[in-house]
N, C-alpha and C positions, 0 to 999 in steps of 0.2 A: 415972807420969801416965796417966792415960786419956785416949785422944784423943777430940776432940769428932766425933760422930757428922755426917757430910757431908748438907748439905741438896740434893735434887734443885734442877737448874736451870730454871726455870720458862721456857717457852715463850712469849714472848708474842701469839703468833699463834695458839695452841691457845685454843681457846673450854673456857672451864671448866664451863661448863653444857652440856655437847654431849650429844644423843640419845641414847640405848641402842642397841646396835645388835640388830635384830628380823629375823632371814633370813626368815621369813615375810611379810613384808612387802617386803622389797626386791629378792626374788627372785622371779619367775612364769615359768612356763613359756610359751612361745609357743604349741606345739602341744598343745592341750589333749584333740583325739581320739584313741582308744585308737589308731587305723589312721592309721600313720605311710607316706606313700607319695611318690613324685616328682611335681613340678609336670608341666602337661602344656605342649607347647611351643606358643605364642600362634602361629608360623607354617606355613602348610603346606610340604610335604617338597616337593623340587624333584631335580630331576637336574642334571646338570653341563652337558647339552647345553641345557634348558630354561634354565637360567638365562645361559649363554652366548646365546643368542637372544635375550634380555631385555634383557641389556648391549646388544648389536647395534641393537636397534631404538630405545635412548635416543640412539645416535647417529646424529643427525637428518642428517649429510652423507652417511654409509655409506649410510643407509636410501634415502637419493634415489638414489646412487649405482647402488645395487643394483636401483632400480626403472628408470633408465634403461639400465641394463644389459640387464635383462629387455626392455624394449621393444625395442632395438634386436634382441637375439637371435630374438624374434618376429616381427620385421619381415623382417629376413634368412631367415627358416622361409618366411612368407607371401607377401611382393611379388610373390617372383618367379611366384609360384602366382595370386593375385589380380590383381593388376597386366595387364591385357589391353592394352596400347598395343604391340602387336607392329608392328614396322617392317620385315617383310623383305621385303614389296612393293618392286620398284625403282620405282613411282610414288612409294610414301612417302617411301620414301630420298630422293628428288630434292626433293620437298615439303618434308620435315620437318628437313632439314639444318641444322645448328647452330642450332636456336631456343633463346633464353635461355630461363631458367626463370620460370615463371608461376604463382602460387599464386591470383590475384583480378584480376578485369578492372579497367581502369582507363587512367589516361594518365600518370601521375606517372613512369615508368621505372622503378618500385622493384617487382619481383617482379610484373609485371604485361605480360609479354612484348611490351611496347614497347623500342624504341631509338631513340636519336637519331642520326641520320644527318648527317654535317658533309663539308663541302665536294665536295656533290654536283655534278655538271653538270647546270647546267638549260638549256632551251630556249623558247621563247617560240610556246605554241600558239593560233594567230590562232582558233579554234572557242570557247575557253574565255577568250580575251583574259587569258591569265594566264600566268606562267611554268611550267611542269613539268618534270621530272625527264626527263634525257634517254635515250634508250635506252629509255621506258618499254614493256614487256610485248615488247621484242624479243631479250633474253636474259637469263640468269641474274643480271646485275648490273641489270637495270633496277629501277625502283620504278612502282608503278601507282599515279597518284594518290588513287585510292579511298578505299586504306588508309593515308592521311596522317592523322594523329591531330594538329586541330588546323590551324594555316598554314603558309605556308613563309616564311621569312625568307630573302631574297635580298641577295649582296652581290656587287660586281666584283674580279677576280682577273686577274694579270698573270701569265704565265709564257712562258717561252722553247722551247716544244713546240708542235706544231701539233696544232689539235684539228677536228673536224668541226663542233663546236658553238662555236668560236671566230671572232671575228673581229679587223679588224685585224692590227696586227705589221706588221714591216718584214722585208724580206731582207736580211740581214747578209753582204755580202761582204768576205771576207779575203782577200788575197795572201800566199803564202808563197814560201820557197825562199831560198837562201843562194849560188847561182852567177848569173854574168854572163847567162845566157840565161835565166834566169827575170825577165823584164821585165816581169810584168804577172800578174794574176789577175782573173777575171770572171767573166759569164755571158753566153750569149748565147741568141736565141729562134729559134725552127722559121722556116722561110720563108715569103716572101709575095710576090705580085706586084704589081710597079710598073710603072707607063706614065709615062712622062718628060712627058707633056703635062698630068696630072693636079696636083693639090696637095694634100701630105700633110703632117698637121700631126702634133705630138709635146707630150704633157706629162708631165713626170716630178716626184714629190715625194720628200721627204727627212726623217728626224727629225732634225732640226738639231742638238738639242739633245745626243742621242748621237752625231752626228758632229762636234761642235765637244769633245766629250769623250773620244774616241780618241785615243791618245797612241801615236804621231803621227798627226795629221790625214791622214785618205785623199785624194789626190788623183786625180780621176778624169777619165774624158772618155768622150762617145756615139759609136759608130759604127757605119756602116751596110757590113756586109761583103755585098757585092755577088757577082753571078755573071753578067758583061758577056760573056762568052766559051761561055753555055750549056752549061759542062763540069761543074755541080754541085760547083765548087773553094772558093768565097764565098772568095776570096783577093783581089779589090779592096776594099782597106779605105780607108774615106772616112770622114775625121772630120766629122762633125757640127759638133761644138763641143767644144770644150777648155776643161772649167769649173774645174780648179786644185782648189782648196779652198773654193768656194764653194758650200752647201746649201740656196740659196734655191730655191724652186721652177722648174722651167724651164717653161715656155711656148715654142711655136714654132710659128706658123700654118702656114708649109711650107717642109719642108726640101730640097725636088727643087732649086732652084735651086744649093745646096750641092753637091749630088750632080751635076748638069750641069757647074759649073764645075770640079770635081776634076780632077788630073792623072789619076787612072785610068781616068777616063770619056773626057776627050780621048784619050789614049793608046789606046782601044778602038776596037772598029766603031762606037761610038755608037748600041746600038740604043735602039728606042723603047720596048719591052718587058723586063723584065728581073727575076731573081727577089732578092732581098737578106733578110739576116737584120739583128735589130738586135743589139747590142754593148754591155753597160756594163762597163768598165773600170778597174781601180785599180792605181795604178801600184805597184810591189815596192819595197820600201824596203831588202830582202834582209837583214835583221836583225830581232831580235824586240825589242822588240815590235812587232807588225803594223799596220796600221791597220784599223778597219774602217769601210763606208760603209753606212749603213743608208736602203735604198730603200724607202718607201711605197707606192709606185704607179707605174706604167709604162703609158701609153695611149696609142695612136698612131690616127689619126683619117684619114678620107677622107670627102669631101663626095661623092663620084662611089659610093663605095661604101661604105657605114655598117656592115657587117658584114666588112668584108675583115680586119680584125685581132684579130677575137673570140677566135681562138685563142692569139692573143699576150697583148693586152690584161691587166693584172691592176690592181684596184683595192687591193687587200691583201695582205702578206707571207704570213698566212697560206694565203690562198687558190691563190697561186703555190706553194708550197713544199708543198701538199696534191697538185699534181700530180704529185710524183716518185713517190706511192702508186700502184701499178698499178691498186688499188682504185677511186681515185677520178677519174682521166683517162689518155687512152691516151699511150703513150709519146712520139708527135709533137707535144704540148702542152707538152713540160716547157722550161725554161729550164735549157740546160746548162753545165755549168764550162767556162770556156776559161783557158787559159794555167797558171800554176800556183796553184792557189788552192782556197777551198771557200766554199759558201754555207748557210746557216743560218738559222732564223726568231729573231726578236726580239719581246719585248713584246706575244703575243697577248692579247686581252682574252676573257675568259672570262665568264660570267653564273655563280655557286655558290650553291648552296642549303643550307639547316641546316633540318630537320626531325624530328619525332618519326613512327616508321613501327611499325605495327602487325605485327610478323613472324607469328605466329599467322594473322590474318587473310588476310597474304597467301599463307601457306601453304596453308592451306584454305579459303579464301573461293568464292568462286564466281566462275567463267570460262569464256570461251565456247571449247566444244571440239566434234570434230568424234565422233560414235560411230556404230559401223558398225549395221547392221540387226539383226544376229544379237544384239550386246550389248542393244540396245532391248527386243528381242524377251524376253531374257532378262529384264530386271526386269519386266516385263511380264507372263511366267509366274510369277513369285515373287510376284504380287500388289502389290507397291511401285506400279503407274502403268497407265493403261489409254491407249488411242491408237489412233486409227483411222487403220491403215498404208495405204489404199486414196485417202488426200487426192492430189488433185494440181493440177498449177500451183500448189505450194506457194511462197512469195514472201516474203523479209525483210519485216519490218514489223509495225506494229501489225495492221493490218487480216490478219484471218486467213481461209484459204480456206474455202470451204463445205466442212463436213463435218469442219473443224478440231476434236478431241473428246480433247485430253491433260489428265489428271487425275492427281492425286497422293492414292494409296491410305492409301501408309504415309509419312507426314512424315519420319519419323527414318531410314528406312531407304533411299528412294528418291534417287540422285543425282542424277537429272534434274528440273532445277526448270521448263524452258519449252524450248521446240520453235521455234525459228527458220526453219529451212528443211530443205530435204534436195535432196541431188544424184541422180543416175544415173548411171553410166557402165558401158557396154557395149563388153566388149572379147573379140574370138574366140566370140561370142555366150554369152559369160559376163557377166551384169547383177550390177552390186554398185550397194547404196544404203545412203549415209549421212547422217546428219542433224547438222546444227550447232543445237546445244543449248546453254543455260545448267547447267552443273555444277556440283555443290556437291561441292568436293574433299573435303572430311573424308567425306561421307557416302560417296562413291565409294572412298576408302580404307576404309572400313569401319566408321568411326566413327559412334555414335550421336549424337553432341556433339561441338562442338566441343572438340578435346582439351586437356588442359594436362599440362605434363610438369614436374613440381616441380624439378627438377635440369639441365632443358634436355636438349637432345640434342646427340648427336656429329655426325662428319663423314657416318654410315652411315645417320643419322636416328633413331637407338637412341634410346629412352626412358633416359637416365645414370642416373635414379632407381633403374629397374629394374636397369640393368645392375651398377650400384653394390653393391646390396643381393643380388643375385645371385652378384656374384662374393666377398659379403662370406660368404655363406652357406658357397661352397668354404672361404673360409680359416679362419672359426670351426672349420668340423671339421677343417681341417688344424691348428689351432690346439690344439683340445680332445685329440686324439689323439693329437700329438707332446708337448702338456703332460703327460700320463697316461704317457706312456711312460718322460720325462724326469724326471719326480716319483719313479716307484718306483724306476728306480735310482739315483736321486739318495739316496733316503733308507736304501737298505738299504746301498750304498756309504757314505756319510757316517757312518751307523750302527756299522757293523763297523769301520771308520776309527776313529772316535769314541772308541768305547767300551772296545775293547782295547790303543788306544795302542801305543806302544814299536816293535819293527819292524815288527808288521804295519800302523800309521798310518805311517811312515818308507816303506815301497816303496808302499803305497796314493799316498801324497802325492806320491813323484816320478813315478809313473805318470800321476799327473792333470795335475802341472808339464808333463811333456814333451808330453803330448795336446793339453792349453790353453796351451799356446805356439805353436800352428801358429793363425793368426788363422780365425775360421770362414768368414769369404766366402771363403778359398783353399780350404779344407776341401769346402764347399759349390758352389764353381763346378769343382772337380776330379769331383765327385760326378756332378754336372749333366752336364759335358762326355763322362764316361765313360758313363754310364747313360742320357741324357736328363732331359727336366725334366716328368717324369708324375708325378703325384700321390704316388706311393709313392716314388719315387726323393727327393722333397723330404723326407715321412717320414723315410727313413733320414739323409738329410742333416743333419738339424735335431737328431736324437737323438746322431748319432755325438759329438759336446762338448755339447748344451745340458744333459746332468744335471748337468755338473760346479757350477755354482753352485750347485745344489738341495744337491749333494754336500757342499761347504763350509761351507753356512747348517748343515747338519745335524750335521754335525762338531762345529761350535763349539758348538753346543748341548748335543752330548754331554759337550765338555771342560768347560763350563760345569754341569751339574749332578750329573755322576757321581760327584763328591766330597762330594755333600750327606750332611748325616747320617743324612734317611730313607732313603737308598740303601745306605749301612753298615749301617743298622739291619736292610734286608731280607735284605741280603749274610749277616749274622751270621745271620739267620734260617732262612737254607737257600734263599733264593730264587735261583732258577736266572737264567743269563743273557738268556734269551729274555724273562723274566719281568720283568727289572730295566729292559731296553732297552725294550719296548713299554709296560709296567704302570707306571714308575716317571719315567724320563726323559725317552722321547721327548714323553707329555703336557704334561710342563713344558716344552719348549721347543716345542710345536705352534704358538703364538701367532705366533712370529716366521718359524717355517719355511710358515706358513699363508699370509703375507704374499707370500714368496717363490714360493710355489706358485701363486697367484692370478695374478701380474705373469708366468707363462709364459706365459698364452694371449694378451696383448697383444704379446709380448715375440717369439712365433712369428708372428705375424701383421706385425709390423714388420719383422721377417728376412724376410717371403715380400716384403713390398712392397719392401724394400731391393736383393733381389736381382732382383728383376723391374724396377725402376729400369734397371739394368743390362745389362736384354735378353734376362736367363735366368730368365724367368717360365715358370709353366705352360702347357705346350703342351697345346693345343685345350682348355682352361678358362679362363675368364674371371674368375680370382678377382680380389680385392679389389686385389690389389697390381698385377696386370696391368691391371686398371682406371684405377690412379694412374698408371702407366707411358705408359700409351696416351694421357692426359692431357698430360703432360708436352708431347708434341708441339704442343699449341696453348695452352701457357701464356701468350703475348704476344697471340696473337688472341682466343681464348677462354677467359679465364681462371677463368671462372665453374665449369669442369670440374672442374679441379684445386681450386679453393677449396671444391666441393662435398665431395669426396672427402678432403680434407685435414680439415675441420671433422668428418666422422664419425670419422676417425683421433683427431684429438685428445679430442673428448668419449669415447671409448672409453677412452682411456689414464689420462686423468682419471680417469674412472669407477673403472677396474679398480684404479688406487690407493688411491681413496678405499675402494672394497668391500675390498680387502685390509687396509686397514689397521684398518678397523671389524672385519673377523674376529679381526686379532691382537689386540685388545683383547679382544673376547668371549671366544676360546678362552685366554686367561692365566689360569691356574688361582690365581694370586697375586691377582687380584681378583673371586673366587668370593664372592658376595654383598654385592659392593658394589654399589648401585642407581645410585649418580651416578659 
């Protein structure tokens, strides 16, 4: 039987009425022109350096850091030349010492050259009917009232020390000693003459509250040490009165009857006149704590002889203790210590003041000084002023003598502003003429206007702004030169070590490990101590181990890139080792290397500053490190010096870091063509 022919299976998804295949319609050529060529690039051709700079500019922080570094470098170059605030003259040095930074005029205390002066001892000026600073215009610590900005705030203070401007206070008498012979401690006055027929009074006051607060309470008595035998021994002791521990004020109208009734007077020749000394004695407890007696005043009096006891009397403890100073009183006027004890001052009252003081006006303002005729003639010959030197009978005052003809021709340069008087001295046929004048100190010091020191001045009156940037110029030169040497050695050493590897790398690495194991500060110290601290010694010391970090960074980059495919392909094509190192490996690792290279400069500056801080700075050269080291001696009293230098150092370090990071990204070949 013949098989039935199989029918094809019909695909339900297939359309039975599909359109027929027409190749002329389904396929069309895109390029219809007979000339076939490549499309032109839509972007402009560029170089690797241009592309790197384009990426660097895109980094705003790096661009700002580069601008800041450029400004600092330019300032280091030009500030020492442009800034004419030289202060080498001894007059300027004394005037401009330790002036704070001043950027503008004002009285807020912020960068305006003013400063608050607190706890300044004040004294009352009768002519001004007000308190003014003590010692005004008498020494370096005085404050001239005309340079005080605003008013003076006064307040009272108490101290346990004598002061020429203090008042009140108590003489504190303290006995001491621990043996049986230490019976008392006290004071005695100088001698005075007495007549038995006259009446003599005595008044003594105490600080009762302090006496009662003393533990234990002081037991005291008043004595008269008489010389009845005229042998100047003053060994006839008469107790005027024993008061024990009563500290009420003493008032005796006449103590002579007590003297005449005493046993020592009755046993003497009973003179009608005699010499005697007063004595205040405090009984000794012979054990700590010792008692204290606080005596406020001691006044003896005589109706017949009112001034008899002026050299003995005192109404304030401050007054009598000041007599101990040879500058204040003669030795004979002192109250001296008797027995085993000592005297001190307690509770002196002072008026202190607080005010804002214009230090620049004080240093460079107008003062009254004496100038010689030769100096005056110099100003006249320079054309700064005119004056009639033939003036006679010149007297101080507003009314000028006939013929007075002082005029200022050059206001910016003439230091003399007015002439007050003249004096003539003749010695051995030599006549010297001098003039008392109003002198402008800043013009006298050679400034055409009131100077401003942006970073203040140091103890030599030097412009610290100029001093710092002059030192920074030396430090930048040292940093750039040292960095160039370290980068060159480090690149070569690291490239050879990283590229060849093997025993070459092992030997070179062991050498750097041994050399790097010695602290750099030890190497620098030894080199400086051996060869001195000159500029070139510093370069040598910083280059001995400074290249090791750069070498390690370069070696790391070579190990990272030397096994890449493009390096193997180049070696297969016959590229030499030199070409592989400098054309294929080094450019790909240059980004990271550049960051380390840029940081070499601030690292050298920081190292130089560190070694200068240890007292081993550059000799004869005011480098930046030397300037910072110099400022550390005034860190507690004048902190603006170290703050200004430290701010410049911080700004430089941050700027170098950001600048290096920007260069690293800019020179990274993997980012070539990346715009963001």
